[in-house]
N, C-alpha and C positions, 0 to 999 in steps of 0.2 A: 205129376209130382204131388206128393202128399202135402197138405198144408202144414203139418207138424211132424218132424222126424224125431223119434224118441229112442232113448236107451231105457228099456224097461218102462217104468211109470213116469220118468222125468224127461222134460223136453231137452233137446240137445244143447240149447243155449246155456244151461246151468252146468254142463259138463265141460271138460277140457276141449276147447274148440278145435284142437289139432287132430282129433280122432276122426278119420273119414267115416261116413255113414252110408254103407252100401252103394257107393258110387253116386249118391244123389246130391252131394254137396260139391261146390267149387270153392276151395278155400282161398281166403284173402291173406296174402303176404304183403306186409307193409315194407316196401323196398327202401333200404337205408333210412328207415323210420319215417317214410313219407316225405322225401326230400323236396317234393313239389310244394310243400307247405311250410316246412321248418328246416333250419340248417341240418344237413344230413348227418345222421348217426351221432347226434349230440343228445345230452340228457333232455333238453327241452323238446326235442323231436320225439323221444320215447314217451314223454308225458302226453303229447298230442296224439300219438298213435294209440295209446291205451284209452284215451277219451273217445277216439273214433271207433275203436274196436277192430281187432284183426285176429285171425287164427294164429298167425305167426308174426313175431317181430324179427326183423332182419338185421344182422350185424356182421360186418366184415372185420377180420382180425389181423393184427400184426403183433409182433413181440419185440419189446424194447431191449436195449442193451443189458438192462438188469433183470430181464426175464419176466416182465409183466405183460399180460395180454391186454392190448388196447384196441379200441374200436375205430378203425380207419380203413377206407376203401383203398387208398393208394399206398404203394410201397415206400413213398417218401412224402414230404409235405406237399400239398397241392397248392400251387400258386394262385389257382382260381378261387380259393376260399380261405386262405391262411394269412393272418397278420401276426407280426411279432409283438413284443411287449410295448413297443413304441407306436403301435398302430400302423406300421408300414407293411405293405404287401411283400411277402417273400418272393424271391425270384429264383431260388434254387430248391429243387426237390430233395432236400436232405433226407436220407433214408431213416425211417423210423427205428430200424434195428441199430443204428449208430448212436442213438440217443437214449439217455435214461428216462424213466417216467417223469421225473422232475423237469427235465429239459423239454420233453414233449408237451407237457401241460402248461408251459409258459406261452404257448401259441394260442391264438384266438381263431376258432373256425366257425364263427357264428354269422358270417356274412358272405355273400357272393361278390366277387370282384366286379365293380361296375363296368359295363361295356364289354365284358368278356363273352366269348362265344358260348362257353359253358354256362355262364349265368343266364344267357338268353333263353335257355330251355325251361327255366323255372321262374317265370315272371311273377308268380304269386307267393314266392317264398318270403317268409317273415325273417327279419334279422334279429338275432339275440346274441350278445356277447357270451361266449361259452368255450371251454377247452375241449380237447379230445378226451373222451371218458374211458375208463377201464371197463373191461368186460364184466368184472365182478360188480362194479357199481350199478351197471344197467340190469344185470340179472337180479341183484338184490332188490332193486326198485320194482321191477316187473313182478317179482314174487310178493312184495309188500302190497302192491295195488291189486294185482290180478290173481293172487294165489297160484293155483295150478291150472288155471283156465286159458292160459296163452302159451303157445309153443315158441321155441327159439329156433331161428334159422341162422346158423353160424357158417360164414364162408371163410375158408383159409385163403389168404391172399399171398400169393407168391408168383414167381415167373421162372419156369425151368430154364429159360434162355438167359436169365440173369440171376443165377443162384447166389451171387455174392451179396445181393440186397436183402436177403432174409435168412432165417434159419432153414435147415433142410426139411424136406417133407417128413422125415422120421421124427425130427425134434418138434416140429409143429404138432404132429399127431400125439406124441408123448405128453407135451405140455397141455394141449387141449383136453386130452383124455383124463389127465390128472385133475384138471379143473372141473370137468363135467362130473366126475365121481364125487369130488368134494362137495359140489353144489347139488348133487342128487338130481340132475336134469337129463340124464341119458334117455329116459323113456319119452321125453317131450321135446327132444331136439333132433333136427335134421342138420347134418353137416355137409356143406357143399364145397366144391372146388372145381376150377378149370383144369388144374394139374391133377389128373386122376391118381397119380402116385401117392398124393397126400391121403386120399380116401382108402387106397389099398393098405397103407401103413396103419391107418386108424382101425380098419376092420381086422388087421392082424392082432391088434390089442384086444378088441372086443367085436366079434362078428355081429352082435346085436345092435350096434350103433347104426342108425339110419343114415346111410351115405347117399348123397344126392349129386349126380354127375352132370355138371354144367357143360353145355356145348354151344358153339356158334360157328359160323362159316369162316371165321378168321383163325381159329385154333385147331379145327379139324377139317381135313379134306378127305372125303370118302372115295379116294382112288389110290392107285399104286404109288403116287408121289408122296403120300402121307408118311412123314418120318417117324411118327409115333411119340414126338417130344412131349405133347400134352396128354397123351392117352396111354400112359404107362407102358410104352413100347409095343403096343398091339399093332398088328397089321390088318387093315380093313378087309383085305381079301379073304382072310381066315374066318371072317364072320359075315360073309355075303355082303360086305360093304354096308352093314347095318349098325347104326349107333345103338339102338335098343339091344341088339344081341351082344354087343361089346360090353355094355353096362351090366347086363344080366350075367355075363361070363365072370366079371370081376366082383360079383356079389352085391351089386348096387340095389338100393331100395327104391330109388327115385331117379328118373331122367329129367333134366331141366334144360330144354333147348330154347334158344331165342325164338320168340313167337313168330317172326317172319320166316324162320327156317323150317318150322314144323309142317309136315304134310299129314293129311288124314291117314294115309297108308302107314306112315311110321307111328302115328298115335295108336292106331288099331293094333299094330304089331307089338308095341310096348305094352299095351293093356293085356294082350294075349299072353305075354311073357310074365305078367304079374307085377309089372312096374307101375309105380305112381308116376304121373306125368304132370309137371308143373312148368309153365312157361314164364318168360320174363320180357318186359319191355326194355327198349334201349333208345333213349332220346337222341343220343349222338348219331345213331344210325337212322332213326325214323323221322327225325326232324322236330319232334315235340315230346312233351312229357307224358302224353297219353294218346294212343292211337285208337280212336273209336272203332274204325273198321276191323283192325286186327283183334282187338279185345272181344268185340261182338262175335267174330268168327270163332275165337277160342271158346267162348261160352256155348255157342251153337254146337261145336264139336265135342263138348263135354270133357274138357281137360279137367284134371283133378285140382289144380290150383293155379293162381295167377299172381306173379310177383310184380307189383306196380308202385310207381312213385306217387300215385294218386288213389289210394284206397278209398277215399271218399267218393270219387266218381265210379270206381268199380262197384262199390256196394250199392250205389243207386241203380246201376245196370242190372245187377243180380236181383235186387229186390223187385224191379219191374218185370222180371221174368220168373217170379215165383219162388226164388230161393230164400231160405232163411239165412240170417246174417250173424256173424260173431258179435257178441255183446261188447258195448263200450263200458267204461268205468267212471264213476263220479270221483273227481279229484279236486280237492280244495285249493291247493297251491296254484299260483299262476305260472311260475317258471321254476324249474329245478336246474341248478347249474352243476 
């Protein structure tokens, strides 16, 4: 591997980090804005992520009752990290789509619930009182700090088995596409989803949008029992029971499997099909916020990117193996709410 990878006469670190360089980089995706260190997907977490440096900042999105895109992983309020105006932990996962933005932002999501199983996976997370942010507020802040040097990874959060909890895939796609055009971020954004129909709807609007197809062993079963609920109605047998072939058929730009599900054979097949392959960690499944054995294996296999709750650890492993890293940014303020 060369010591310095260049675009023309300039080193890659001064260009947009999200552009792959001849397969020689492994891109760093800061999952939920590095939830291992700061309250997930909050403005303070995005400040921290930009300081650390990442190729992509990650954000899951929902849409409020009044049509505003907000950043939240769950379809409803998460009792593991949500307190009300009186500081009491919520007990009900009130759907985000049933509330207005004003109602949503009355809740505090800056602390993990003590003694919760979920909280135990992130023992180093710092607590900071902060509300659920809007997508626009985070995109504006990233642009202000990083210019065009950081990419956006936006995940549409829905559940095709519970359609009443969110807007439809078509409405999700239309609302997000309108936002991406207005913010002029289409060229630096990858849109991911477990419900592949959301991505199909998005590419109907613009085939150039980089769609990233998420998979894991709980939403896809590669045998004849697969009902096609999450995979846009496809039948695995029609594609040789191959997830990469299915993603390619639907016009996908990227395949994003859970890191423990990926095989070297499937990785090689995906690369031959011209797909970018980005893997992700899953603390609830793996038992910790960062699996050294799995991540090291992914690095050795030369995946194209790794989505991680601890980009700080990942960057250390990459640096020790000769990879250049995405730049961090100098930020004066301590916390942005």
